[in-house]
N, C-alpha and C positions, 0 to 999 in steps of 0.2 A: 560651057566655060572650061577653059584649059586649067588644069590643076598645077600648082607650083611643085617644085622639087620636093619641098618638105612633106607634102601630102603622101608621098610614096613611102615614107617612114612612119609606121603606125606607133612608134614610140614617142613621137613629138607631142607636145601639149596640144597643138592645133588638131592633130589627127585624133588624139584621145578625146578631145572635146567634141569633135564632129561625130565620133562613134557613139556618143552618149544620147543622141537624139533618136529615140525609138518608142513608139506607142506600147511596145511590149513591156517596157519599164521606163516611163517618162522621166526625163531629166527634171528633177525638182530643185528649184533655186530659191533660197531664202535670201533675198537681196540685201546687201550690206553697203555701208558708206564709209567705213574706216578699217584700219588694220585690226583693231580689237574684235570688231564684229566678224571680220573675215576669219580670224583665228578660231573664234568660238564656233562658227558655222562649220569650218573644216574639221574641228575636233568632234563635232556632232555626227560626222560621217558623210559630209557632202562630197560628191564626186567632182564638183566644180563650184567656183565662186562667181556670183554675178553682182554688179553694183546697181544701186538705184540712183538715178540722176537727181530725184527729189531729195533723197536723204543726203547725198553729197552736197547739193546746193545749200540745204538748210544748215548743215554742219559748218559751212563756210560763210554763213550769214547772207545768203542770197535766196531769191525766190526760184522755184522750178521754172523751166521753160527757156533755156538758152540765155539766161541772164547772168550766169556765173562766169568768172574769168577762166578762160580755157587753161592757162598755165597752172592755176590752182587745182583744177580737176586733174590734169595730167600728173601733177605731183602726187595726188591721192592715189591714182591708179598705179603709179610706179611703186609706191609704198606697199599697196595691197599685193601686187603681183610678186614682189620680192619676199613677201612674208609668208606665202603659202606654197604648198607643193602641188596643189591641184591646178588645172587650167582656170584662167580668169577671163570672163567676158564683161565688157563695159557698156553701160548705157551712155551714149554720147549725144542724146537728144537729137537735134537736127544736124549735128556734125560740127557745131561751134564754128560756123563760117557762113558768109553770105553767098559764096560761090562754090561750085564743085571743086575748084582748085584749092580753096581754103579748107574744104572738107577733106580733100586728099592729104593736105598737110597735117590736119588733125589725126587722121588715121595712121599716117606714117609715124607720128610721134607716139600714138597709142601702141603701135607695134613695137617701137623701141623700148617701151616700158615693160614688155613681156606679156601683154594682154593678147589673146588669140581670137577673141570674138567681139563683135560690137552690135549693139542695137542702134538703129538709126530710124527716125520717125518722119512721117509726112505731116502730121498736125493738120493745119488748114491749108497747106500748100497743095497745088495741083499734083497729080500723080507723076507727071513728067519731071517735076522738080526733084522729087525723091529719086526717081530712076537715074537722073543725071548724077546725083550724089552717090548712089550705089555704084555706078560705073566708075566714078572717080576713086571710090574706096577700093574697088576691085583692082584697079590699076596700081594704086599705092601698095596694095598687098603683093601684087605680082613683082613689083620692083624690090620689095623687101624680102621676097622669097618665102613668105609665110602664107599658108593656106587659111587665111582669115575666114571665120564663119560670120557672114553678114546676115543679121536677123532684121528684116524689114518690118517695121511697125506701122500699121495703118490705124488711124484713130476714128474710123467711121462709126464704130459702136461706142467708143469711149466718149466722144464728143457729140454723138447723135447727129452725124453729118448726113445730109441728103434726105430723101424720102424713105421712111421706115419700110414701105412696101417693096422697095427695090434695093434696100441696104445690103442684103446678102449678095445679090448679083453684083452690085457696085464694089463690094469688098473683094470678091473673087476677081473682078476685072482689074482692080488695082494690084492685087497680088500677082496676077499674071504679068503685068507690066514690070513689077519689081523683080520677079524671077527672071524674066527675059533680060533685065539689066544686070543680073548677076547675084541676086539675093539667094542665100542658101536656106533660109527659113522665113516664115511669115508670122508675125506677132499681132494678134488681134485682141487687145485688152478691151474690157467692158462687155464681153459677151459671156453669159453664164447659162443660157438655155441649152440643155443637152441636145435638143433636136438641131438647133442652129450650129452648135459646135460640130456635130457629126456631119452636117452638110458642108461646113467649111473644110473639115479634114478630108472629106471625100472629093472635094473640088480642087484640092491642092496637089501639086506634084513634089512639094518639098515639106519638111516638118512644120507642123502647126504648133505655135506657142500661145497659150492663153494665160491670163492673170487670174489668180484665185484668191479666195479669202473666205471669211465666214459666209455660209450659205451656198458656196460653190460645191460641186461634186468632189469627192476625194480624188486624190491623184490616180489611183488605180482605175476608178470609173472614168476619169477623163481619158486615160490611156485606151480603155475599151471603146471610147468614142472616136479614137484616132489621133488624139493629142500626143505629141512627142516631147513637149516641154511645158512645164508649169512654173510660173513665176509668182512671187508674192508682191512684186513691185515695191511701193513705198510702205507696205503694210507693217513690216518689222520696225521701220523707223518710227512710224506713227504710234505703234504699241510701246516702243521704248520711251518716246517723249511723253506719252500718256502716263507711264510709270513715274517719270520724273515729276510730272505735274501732281500726281497723287501724293508723292512723297512730300512735295513742297506744301500742298494744301494741308496735309496731315500735320506737318511740322509747325506751320504758321497758324493753323486753325486750332486743333485740339492740343497741340504740343506733343503729339504722340509719334510713334515710329512704326506702327503696325504695317504700314504700306511697304516696308522693306522686307517683310517676310517673303521667303522664296527667292531671295537674291542669290546670285552666285557667291560661293565662298571666296574670300580674298586669295587664299593660297592656290585655289583651282585656276582662277583667271590669271594670276601673276605667273603661274607655272607655264602658261602657254607662250610666254615670251622668254623663257629661260634658256632655250636652245637656239642657237643660230641656225638660220635656214640657208 
């Protein structure tokens, strides 16, 4: 793949984001869905911000899975990218388009918002369909002059696709197709077995991204297995909405407020918005 002019300048957000992918210190991403979450995560020391498509969709009143209005998502992405100083990568599901050309339009608009990375997934589509979308995304980035980091997500493990006995080989075969099409990284959510993770990392020529949560190995251990990027996916959004439900059940049940213990202090959160970025 031919790099764009921007990639020659290590000071650009795209170049900084690309450099963060290393098993020596995996890029850890607590995925967010709004500006407040992005500011909180950035203030906690994050080196980059990633969005969760599920969290964005839910916050906009839609289900996850390419069902949300693209313009609404793009507005959220632009707001997040303009609110933080660190690089931003966006989960754009299948690309919010029925054709590679429509996906290219999505990516062009994502880049206009200041985002420098995208996740794009295969779901139940055949590998060639995602490869075509990756190629279209790469071309859109070339035209924009941005060294976009394309993270190709394969759902073989997350959705339990195909024969379990051949799933590892099938996943690596898909990954090779996506890398040949221009993917810079491969995201395999749904896999937590250390032995499988190590085999995936060893079989890839690009950074491996896994999704973690309770029960998964810690970030440092994943790095030792060869993982370069660790995401929480919709986990933070699910935890946040669980907190909202606990507060509501507490209030409407016992009439109490104990579930609000441990909340951020109002001045602390409000202060994150006091300085223009």
